[in-house]
C-alpha positions in Angstrom: 150.8 149.1 57.8 149.1 148.2 54.5 146.4 145.5 54.1 148.8 143.3 52.3 151.6 143.8 55.1 149.0 143.0 57.8 147.9 139.8 55.9 151.5 138.7 55.4 152.2 139.2 59.1 149.1 137.5 60.1 150.0 134.3 58.3 153.7 134.6 59.1 154.7 135.0 55.5 158.2 136.3 55.1 158.9 138.1 51.7 162.4 138.0 50.3 164.4 141.3 50.2 165.7 140.8 46.8 164.3 143.6 44.6 163.7 141.4 41.6 162.2 138.5 43.4 159.9 140.4 45.7 157.6 141.9 43.0 157.2 138.3 41.7 156.0 137.1 45.1 153.8 140.2 45.6 152.1 139.4 42.2 151.6 135.7 43.1 150.2 136.6 46.5 147.9 139.1 44.8 146.4 136.4 42.7 145.9 134.0 45.6 144.5 136.8 47.8 142.0 137.8 45.0 141.0 134.3 44.5 140.1 133.9 48.2 138.4 137.3 48.6 136.5 137.3 45.3 135.7 133.6 45.1 132.0 133.0 44.3 130.3 132.3 47.6 127.1 130.9 45.8 128.9 128.4 43.7 126.8 125.4 42.7 127.6 121.8 42.9 127.7 119.9 39.6 124.3 118.5 38.4 122.2 121.3 39.9 120.2 123.6 37.8 120.6 127.3 38.7 117.5 129.0 40.0 117.8 132.7 40.7 116.3 134.0 44.0 114.7 137.5 43.3 112.8 139.1 46.1 111.0 142.4 45.4 112.7 145.6 46.6 109.9 146.3 49.1 109.5 142.7 50.5 111.6 143.2 53.7 110.3 146.6 54.5 106.7 145.2 54.4 107.4 142.0 56.2 110.3 141.9 58.5 113.9 142.9 58.5 116.0 140.2 56.9 112.9 138.3 55.8 114.2 137.6 52.2 117.7 136.5 53.5 116.2 134.1 55.9 114.0 132.6 53.3 117.0 132.2 50.9 119.0 130.6 53.7 116.3 128.1 54.6 115.4 127.2 51.1 118.9 126.4 49.8 119.4 122.9 51.3 115.9 121.8 50.4 116.3 123.1 46.9 119.7 121.2 46.4 117.8 118.0 47.3 115.3 118.5 44.4 117.9 119.4 41.8 118.1 123.2 42.1 120.9 125.5 43.1 119.4 128.8 44.6 121.4 131.9 43.9 120.5 135.5 45.0 119.9 137.8 41.9 120.3 141.6 41.9 119.5 143.9 39.0 123.0 145.2 39.1 124.5 141.8 38.6 126.6 141.2 35.4 125.4 137.9 33.9 126.5 136.5 30.6 124.0 137.3 27.8 123.6 133.7 26.5 120.6 131.7 25.5 121.3 129.0 28.1 121.6 131.5 31.1 118.7 133.6 30.0 116.4 130.6 30.2 117.4 129.9 33.9 114.3 130.0 36.1 113.8 132.8 38.6 112.0 132.5 41.8 110.4 135.9 42.2 108.9 136.9 45.6 106.6 139.8 46.0 103.7 141.2 48.0 100.3 142.1 46.8 97.0 143.3 48.4 93.9 141.3 48.5 90.4 141.9 49.6 89.4 139.0 51.9 86.0 137.5 51.3 85.5 140.0 48.4 85.2 142.8 50.9 84.5 146.3 49.6 87.5 148.3 48.3 87.1 150.7 51.2 88.0 148.1 53.8 91.5 147.5 55.0 93.3 145.1 52.7 95.6 142.4 53.9 98.9 141.6 52.4 99.5 138.4 50.5 102.9 136.8 49.7 103.2 135.5 46.2 105.8 133.5 44.4 106.0 133.1 40.7 108.4 131.3 38.5 109.7 133.2 35.5 113.0 133.3 33.5 116.1 135.4 33.7 115.3 136.9 30.3 111.9 138.2 31.4 113.2 139.3 34.8 115.7 141.4 33.0 113.2 143.2 31.0 112.7 145.8 33.7 109.0 145.0 34.6 107.5 141.6 35.0 103.9 141.0 33.7 102.9 139.4 36.9 99.3 139.1 35.8 100.3 136.7 33.1 102.2 134.4 35.4 100.6 131.6 37.3 101.6 131.8 40.9 103.6 128.9 42.5 102.1 129.9 45.8 100.2 132.7 47.3 99.5 133.0 51.0 97.9 135.8 53.0 99.2 136.8 56.4 99.0 139.1 59.3 102.1 141.2 60.0 102.3 140.1 63.7 102.4 136.4 62.6 105.1 136.8 59.9 107.6 134.3 61.5 105.0 131.4 61.5 103.9 132.3 58.1 107.6 132.3 56.9 108.0 128.6 57.8 104.8 127.7 56.1 105.7 129.8 53.1 109.0 127.9 52.6 107.5 124.5 53.0 104.8 125.3 50.5 107.5 126.6 48.0 109.4 123.3 48.2 106.2 121.2 48.1 104.8 123.0 45.0 108.1 122.9 43.2 108.3 119.1 43.8 104.8 118.6 42.3 105.0 121.1 39.5 108.6 121.5 38.4 110.4 118.2 39.3 110.8 115.0 37.4 111.9 111.5 38.4 114.0 110.1 35.7 114.8 106.4 35.5 117.4 105.1 32.9 118.0 101.4 32.2 120.3 100.0 29.4 121.3 97.0 27.7 124.0 96.1 28.7 123.7 97.3 32.3 126.7 99.3 33.8 126.7 102.1 31.2 128.1 105.4 32.5 125.7 108.2 31.9 126.7 111.8 32.2 124.7 115.0 31.5 126.1 118.3 30.4 125.1 119.9 33.6 127.3 117.6 35.6 125.2 114.6 36.7 126.9 111.2 36.4 125.9 107.7 37.3 125.9 104.1 36.2 122.9 102.4 34.8 120.3 101.4 36.2 119.9 104.9 37.7 117.4 107.2 39.1 117.7 111.0 39.0 115.6 113.8 40.4 115.8 116.6 37.9 114.0 119.8 37.1 111.6 120.2 34.2 113.4 121.0 31.0 115.8 119.4 28.6 118.6 117.0 29.6 121.5 116.1 27.2 123.1 112.8 28.1 126.2 110.9 26.9 126.5 107.2 27.5 129.7 105.1 27.5 130.8 101.6 28.2 133.9 99.7 27.3 133.6 97.8 24.0 130.4 99.5 23.1 129.7 102.5 20.9 129.2 105.8 22.7 125.7 107.1 22.6 124.1 110.6 22.9 120.5 111.4 23.6 118.5 114.6 24.2 115.8 114.0 26.8 112.9 116.3 26.9 111.1 116.7 30.3 108.2 118.7 29.4 106.1 118.4 32.5 106.6 117.0 36.1 106.2 113.2 36.6 107.8 110.0 36.2 110.1 109.3 33.1 111.5 105.9 32.1 114.1 105.5 29.3 115.8 102.4 27.9 119.0 102.7 26.1 120.3 100.0 23.7 124.0 100.2 23.0 125.6 98.7 20.0 128.6 96.4 20.4 131.7 98.0 18.9 132.9 96.2 15.9 136.5 96.2 14.5 135.4 98.7 11.7 134.3 101.2 14.4 137.8 101.4 15.7 139.9 104.6 15.3 142.5 102.5 13.7 140.2 101.2 11.0 140.1 104.1 8.5 144.0 104.7 8.8 144.4 101.0 8.1 142.3 101.4 4.9 144.5 104.4 4.0 147.7 102.4 4.5 146.3 99.6 2.4 145.4 102.1 -0.4 148.9 103.6 -0.3 150.5 100.1 -0.4 148.3 99.2 -3.5 149.2 102.5 -5.3 152.9 102.1 -4.5 153.0 98.5 -5.7 151.1 99.6 -8.9 153.7 102.2 -9.6 156.6 99.8 -8.7 155.3 96.8 -10.8 153.4 98.3 -13.7 155.2 101.6 -14.3 158.9 101.9 -13.1 159.8 98.3 -13.3 158.3 97.9 -16.8 160.2 101.0 -17.9 163.3 99.5 -16.5 162.8 96.2 -18.4 162.1 98.0 -21.7 165.4 99.9 -21.7 167.6 98.6 -24.5 170.5 100.9 -24.7 173.3 99.4 -22.4 175.1 102.7 -22.4 172.1 104.5 -20.8 173.3 103.8 -17.3 171.5 106.7 -15.8 168.1 105.6 -16.9 168.8 102.1 -15.7 169.8 103.3 -12.3 166.9 105.9 -12.0 164.1 103.5 -12.9 165.5 100.5 -11.0 166.1 102.7 -7.7 162.6 104.3 -8.1 161.0 100.9 -8.5 162.9 99.6 -5.3 161.7 102.7 -3.4 158.1 102.1 -4.4 158.5 98.5 -3.3 159.8 99.5 0.0 156.9 102.0 0.5 154.4 99.3 -0.4 155.8 96.9 2.0 155.9 99.4 4.8 152.4 100.6 4.2 151.2 97.0 4.0 152.8 96.1 7.3 151.2 99.2 9.0 147.9 98.3 7.4 148.0 94.8 8.9 149.1 96.1 12.2 146.3 98.7 12.4 143.7 96.1 11.5 144.9 93.9 14.3 144.8 96.8 16.7 141.2 97.6 15.6 140.0 94.4 17.2 141.2 95.6 20.7 140.8 99.3 20.5 
């Protein structure tokens, strides 16, 4: 029995025997099955900035089996609370080559050797766990210049005490991220009750308080009867940020109906001008009573222009009225 047949039997799905219909159901089931099997297990909730979790290849072999996986699992929830979505990163991953993605931060974990108390080189060195924050762009270069990066945390340990060290290590990572890479953003507005949304998915109503990572935040503000407002907020360093937004009351000339109303008014004026000062005048100047064709042509054209002018004027007035409400 094939995998598909086994799956169908497991879920008691009966396929029709019709030779034409069955391929359609197979194709439909294939799409659903693929969506379930290949759905992204590490999807981020909206409003969280992606941070890639990148342990060195030798980390587990030099600490404990499953050490990096355990650290990732333990950090995920705490990272969500401070605005980050932690996703494991492998060199073989196919990630879109865009400026926005390439600037995503990377939490890189590795081991180094230290000489405790400046002991001679000949003495046995103890390992040290180190975490640095870099970018995906730099991580993809092939080799990180670790000497140029300031460690987020470094902690020496004895191999037999690795489990206790892991707990301390995780707490220190979160603590240092909070103090070095997290901003508390407060936004107030006049009037209050403005809906503020960011491009990364955050949404709330003023007054509001957000815990967000260091970086740039693009926000859009909306409130009924007020003009929409956009702002780019630069969060260069960790700390407290306070912003006050002053929204402008929407006027009738800000309405989407105002410019069309002007267009209709202009069309009404042009049509009236042609009717009154061109075709009607030509009609009145006709003197040959036998030239019925010219009489009829100029008169009918003048009446058409009059109808167009009246219609455009009516639409203009209607749109101006609507512009006070919409």
